[in-house]
N, C-alpha and C positions, 0 to 999 in steps of 0.2 A: 504493500500500500504506500502510495506517495503522500507526503504531507504537504500542505500548502499554508502559506501565511499571507495575510493581507495587511498593508499599511493603511492607516486611516486616510480617507480621501480628503483633499482640500475642498472646502465648500465652494461651489461655483454659483456665481450670480446669474440672474435671468439674462443679463446682457452677454455674459460669457458663453452661456449655453447657445444662444442664438448665433453668436459669432462662430462658434465651433461648428454648428450644424450648417451654416452658410458655407464655411470652408469645405466641409465634407461634400456638400452638393457640387461645389466647383470641381473638387477632385474627381468625383464620379463622372461629371460631364466631360472632363478632359480624357479620362480613361476610355469612356464609351465612344467619344468622338474619334479617338485614335483607331478604333476598330472599323469605322465607316468612312473616314475622310480620305483614305488612300486609294481605294479602288478606282474612283473616277479619274484620278491623276496618273494612273499607271502608264498610259501612252506617253505622257509628257516625261515621266521619270525614265522610261526605257529609252526615249529619244535622247535625253540629256546624258545618260550613262553610256549610251552607244552599244548596248547589248540587250539580248532578249533573255537567254537563259531560262530557268524555270521561275518566271516572274510570279506565278501563283503563290509561291512561298513567301513573298513579301507581305501578302495579306494573311496567309495561313499561319505563318510563324507566330504572329502576334496572338491570333485566336487560340492556337495550340497552347502556348506557354501561359496565357491568361487563364485558360480553362483548368489546366492540370495543377497550377500553383494555388488555386483557390482553397482546397482543403488544407494545404500546408499552412497558409496564412491563418486559417481558423484555429488550427492547433497551436500555432505560435502565439496568437493573441490571447488564448486561454492560459497559456503557461508562462509567457514572458510579459504579458500586459498589452493592452490595446494601443496606448500612445507610442511606445518605442517601435512596435510592429508597423503601425500606420506610417510613422516617419520613415522607417526603412523602406517600405513599399513605395512611398512617394519619391524618395531619393533615387531608387533603382529606376523608376519610371522616367524621371527627368534625365538621368544619365543616358538611358537608352534613347530618349528623344533627341538629345544633343548629338549622340553618335549617329543616329539616322540622318540628321542634317549634314553630317560630315562625311557620309559614305561616298566612296569613289567608284563602287561597282555594285552589281546586284547582290553578290554574295555578302558583301559587307552590310548592305542595307537589310537583307533578310536576317543576318545575325543580330544587328542592332534592334530590329523589330522584335525579335525573340526576347531580347533583354528588356525592352520596354514593356512587353506583355507580361514578363515575369513580375514587374512592379505593378502594372495596371490590374492584374488579376486580384490583387489584394485590396484595391481601393473601394470597390463596391461592397464586398463582403465586410470589410472592417468598418466601413461607414455605418452599415446597418447594425453591426454589433455595438459600436460606440453609442448609437442612438438608444439601443436597448439598455445600455448602462446608464445613460443620462436621464432617460424618461421611462422608468419602469411602468408596468401595467398597461391599461388600455390607452393611455394618453400617447403612447409611442406610435399608435396606428396612423394618426394624422401626419406625423413626420415621415414615417416610412413610405407613405403613399407618394410623397413628393419625390423620393428617390426613384421609384418606379417610373414616374412621369418624366423625370430628367433622362433616364436611360432610353425611354422611347423617343424623346425629343432628339437625342443625339443620333439615333438611327435615321431619323427623318432629315435633319439639317446637315448631316455629315457630307453627303455627296454635293449639294449645292455650295457649301462652304469650301470644300476642297476644290471645286471648279473655280470659284472666285479667286482663291489664293493662287492657283497655278496660272490663271489667266492674267493676273496683274502683278505677280511677283515670281520669285524662284520657287520651284517645288520644295526646296529645302525648308521654306517657311511653314510647310505643313507640320513640321516637327518642332521648329524653333518657337512656334507660337505657344507651345505648352510651357515654356520655361518661366516666364514672368508670373502667370497665374499659379503655376506649380510652386514657385518660391513663396508666393503669398500664402498658399495653403500650408506649406511647411512652417511658416512663421506663426500663423494663427494657432495651429494645432500645438506647436511646440510651446507657445507662451500661455495659451488659454485653457487647454484641456488638462484637467486634473482628475484622475481616476485612481481607485485603489490599485496598487502594484501587486499583481499576483505572481508568486514565485513557486513553481512546481518542479522539483528535480525530475529528470528523465531525459531521454534522448529523442530527437526527432525521427520520425519514421521515413528516412530517406529511401529505404528499400521499397516501401509502399509507393512513394512518389515516383521512383524510377519505373516500377511496374505499371503504374497508372499512365505515366507519360508514354511508355512504350506501346501499351495497348491502344491508346487514342491515336498515336502517330501511325501505328500499323493500319488501323482502320482508314485513316485519311489517305494514306499512300495507296491502299487497296482501291479506294474509290477514284482517286486522281489517276493512277496508272491504268485502272480499268477503263476509264473513259478514253484515255489516250491510245492505249495499245490493245485493248480488249481484255476481258476478264480471263481469257484462256491463257494469256501470255504469262511467262514465268515471273516477270517483273511486277505483275499484277497480283497473282495468287500467293506469292511468297509473303508479302506484307500481311495479307489477310490471314494466312496460316499462323504467322507470328502473333497476330492479335488474338486468335482463337486459343493459342497456347498461354499467352500472358494473362488473359482474363481469369481463368481458373486459378492460376498461380497467385494473382492478386487477391482473390477471395480467400484462399487458404492462408496467405500471409497476413491479411487483415484480421483473421480470426486468432492467429497465434502471436501477433505483435503486442509488445507491452504497452505501447502508446500509438495505436493505429491512427491513420489519417481519417478513416471513416469507421468508427467503432461499431461493431455489430449490435451492441446493446442499444444504440440510438434507434435502430430500426425496429426494436421491440417496444419502444415507447409509443403510447397511444397517439395516433395521428401523424407521427413523423414519417413513416414509410409512405403514407398516402400523400403527404405534402411534397416530398421529393419526386414521387412518381408524376404528380400533376405538373410540377415545375418542368420536368423533362419533356412531357408531352406538349405543354403550352409553349416551351422554348422552340420546339420544332415548328409549331404552327405559326408563331410570330415571325420567325426568320424566313420561312417560306413565303409569307405574304409580303414582307419587306423586299425580298429579292425578286420574286417572280411576277407580282402584280404590275409594277412599273414596266418591266421588260415586256410583258404581254401587251400592255397598252401601246408601247412604242411599235411593236412588230405588227400586231393584228389591227390596230386602229390608226397607225401612222401618226401617233402623237409625238411631240417633241419630248426630249428627256426632262426638260423643265416642267412641262404640263403634266406628264405622267407622274413625276415626283410629287407635284403639288397635290395630286389626288390622295396621296398618303396622309396629307394633313387631316383628312377626315378620321383616319384611324388614330393618329396622335391626339387629336382633339377629344375623341371619345375616351381614349385611355386616360388622358389628363383629368377630364371631368369625373370619371368614375373612380379613379384612384384617389383623388383628393376628397371627393364626396363620401366614398365608403370609409376612408380613414377618419373623417370627422364623425360619421355616424357611429363607428365602432368606439371612438373616444368618448362619445356621449353615453352610449348604452352598454357597451361591452359585449354586445351580441353580434355574432358574425356567421352563424350557422347557415343562413340562407344565401349568403353571397357566393360561395363556391359553386353550388349547383346551378344557380341562376347564371352566373358568369360563364361557366363552362358550357351551359346550354346555349347561350348566345354565340359562343365561339363555334360550337358545332353547327348551328344554323348558318353562320356566316361562311364557314369552310365549305359547306355543301353548296351554298350560293355561288362561291368562286368557281366551282366546277362548271358553271354555265357561262362564265366570262368568255366573251368572244368578240369577233369583228363588229357585230351589230349591237353590242351591249350599250345601253344608254348611260351617259355619264352619271346621271342622278342615281341610277341603280348601283353602279360601282361605288359611289360615295356612300350610299346607305349601307351597303354590305361592309365596307371598311370601317365605318363608324360603329356598326354593331360589333365587329370584331374587336375594335379598341375598347368599347364599353365592357365587353365580356372579360378581356384580359385584365383590364384595370380593376375589375371587381375581385379578382382572384389573387393577383400577384402578391400583394402585401399580406393577405390573409395566410398564405402559405408560410411566410416568414414568421408571422405571429404564432401559428400553430407549432412550428418547429421549435421556436424559442420557449413556448409554454411547456413543451413536452420534456424539456431537460432542465437540469439544475443551472444555477447562475454560473457555475464554473465551466459549463460546456456551451454557453451561448455562442461563443465564437465558432466552434466547430459545427454546431447546428445551423447557424446562419450561413456558413461557408458551404455546407452540404446543399442547401437550397439553391444558392448561386451557382454552384458547380453543376448540379443536374440541369438547371435551366440553360447554362452555357453549353453543356454537353448535348442537350436536346437540340439546340440551335445548330451546333456543329454537325452532328449526325444527320439531322433532318435535312440540312442544306445539301450535304454530300449525297444523300440518297435521292433527293428530289432532282438534283442536277444530273445525276446518273440516269434517272428515269427519263428526263427531258431529252438527253443526248441519245438514248436508246431509241425512242420513238422517232426522232428526226432521222437517225441513220436508217431505220427501217423504211421510212417514207422515201429516202433518197434513192431506193431501188426501183421506185415507180418510173414509168417511161417519161412523164413530164418533168421529173427532176433528175433524170439521168445526166451524169456529168457535172452536177452541181455539188460542190464540196460543202456540205452543211456544217462541217466542223470548223471550216475557215471562213464561211460566209459572214460578213459583218451584219450585225443585227440593227444597225442604224437605219431608220426609215429611208433616208436619202440614198443609201447604198442599195437597199432592197428595191427601190423604185427603178434602178437601172436594169433590173432583170426584165426579160421579155414578159409581157402581161400574163401569159398562161403560167409561166414558171413562178412569177411573183405571187399569183393567186394560189398556186399549189403550195408554195412555201408557207404562206400565211395560214392556210388551212391546216397544214401539217403542224405548224407551231401552236395553233390553237388547240389541236388535239393533244399535243405534248403537254401543254400546261394543264389541260383537263386531267391528264394522268397524274400530274403532280398533286393537284388538289384532291384527287380521289385517294391518294396516299395519306394526305393530311387529315381528311374528314374522319376516318376511323380512329385516328389518334385523338382527335378532339372528343369524339364520342366516348372513348375509353377514359379520358380525363373526367367527363361528366359522370360516368359510373363510379369512378374512384372518389369523386368529390362527395358522393352521398355518405361515405363513411365518416368524413370530417364533421358532418352535421350532427353526428351522435356523440362527439367527443367535446367535452368542456365548452358548452355552448355560450358561456358567459365569461369574459375576461375580468379579472379582478382589477379594481381601480388602483389599488396599491398593494402589491404582494407583501406578505407578512415580513416585517422587519426592514422594509426598504421604503425610503421616502424619495419621491421623485424630485429631481433638481428643477424641473420646469414643467409646466402644464400647457 
């Protein structure tokens, strides 16, 4: 048994709490933007660096390290304290951002992106854990709702912000722009955040972190190489085989490790398993919508990138309204049991409606569907964090919060890879038809202006093929949303009312 001791916390004023939460929101925004701001600028980056290479890893490297480092930060914050862990994560993120701006080739940029992701992975998780420490009980719901809204906002504004930066300055400012706000976050957290310092002897589960990283990396390589060379090729199935071997090894290792990244006992806590399962399923649904809806509008309806991106405002607005509104409702009453079933129900309906999205879909219908999707996800996201935090003791809030963030990110990563593979498979199958013979669908630009250069019959055939391919994508997503709905029913039976003030704990701010 490990012993732990806590030093008395320095009392924080109302003003300090708000300053800290504002700084946390800025940190989360920077980390989330870094995941979405780069993709739109890749052509400019490749042109500037003068090489192509495997450019997909410039985006994937950040997502991979941010995902797999999340549980490690949860464990670190529970054993070493929130403040030093958050400061370390922010510092790593800023160093990685600076190195990205200084990169001379694609390999250096991908490596720097991996380092930035290693820091960025801790910012969202640790921010929610700090809020749980500062504002115990039901009052934390209204604050945690803001973090979910900021995360969705970053997904929406990332591409246009990236486009503005590369159009008017150097691509290197995509990364340098993080420095000054990041330093401000470091200063505020370093000076204003005062929490009990938790000290727990024990070693970090680096073996578990390595197995987790290897299994996720193997899956991503399997998907990427499968799209490029076919799943029958050796370079495709070997990573998949490695993933299949590492996953059971990870499960066995986590059961035997003294201080595991994802302790098995957490999954036995009431509601915890359901919370992380729903987080995984909704992560896949959200990322699929963000990626494939604008792409579908550009290809099948010949909309500009700007106009198709603006349609996502409906989803972000719905998510913002429901996330903040549900947070305030829970803070007042402590009741949350109805929100997960209603929210996942809305997500299921919206996902099914997206299977009908095509060349003749009216704009108002698309906006309505995306608004419904945003409303549903906003109702559920923060409740999952609250359920996970309520299911464990205060000494495990960090790892519980990290688990929800990890499974949400993992769902987005896996869901995006699977959906992209399904899209490519349908397009390749259609390329064998006479009207598309000789058209390389893997290399064909998806920009409407380029597609318009095709002969009319081939253009119409490609648009129809692409519409069918996106229908397949959302037919994958819809059962996942329905499964989230079924899983959410179990949460309604667990701890239907949150306590205003847990026993022995007084909130710093309401």
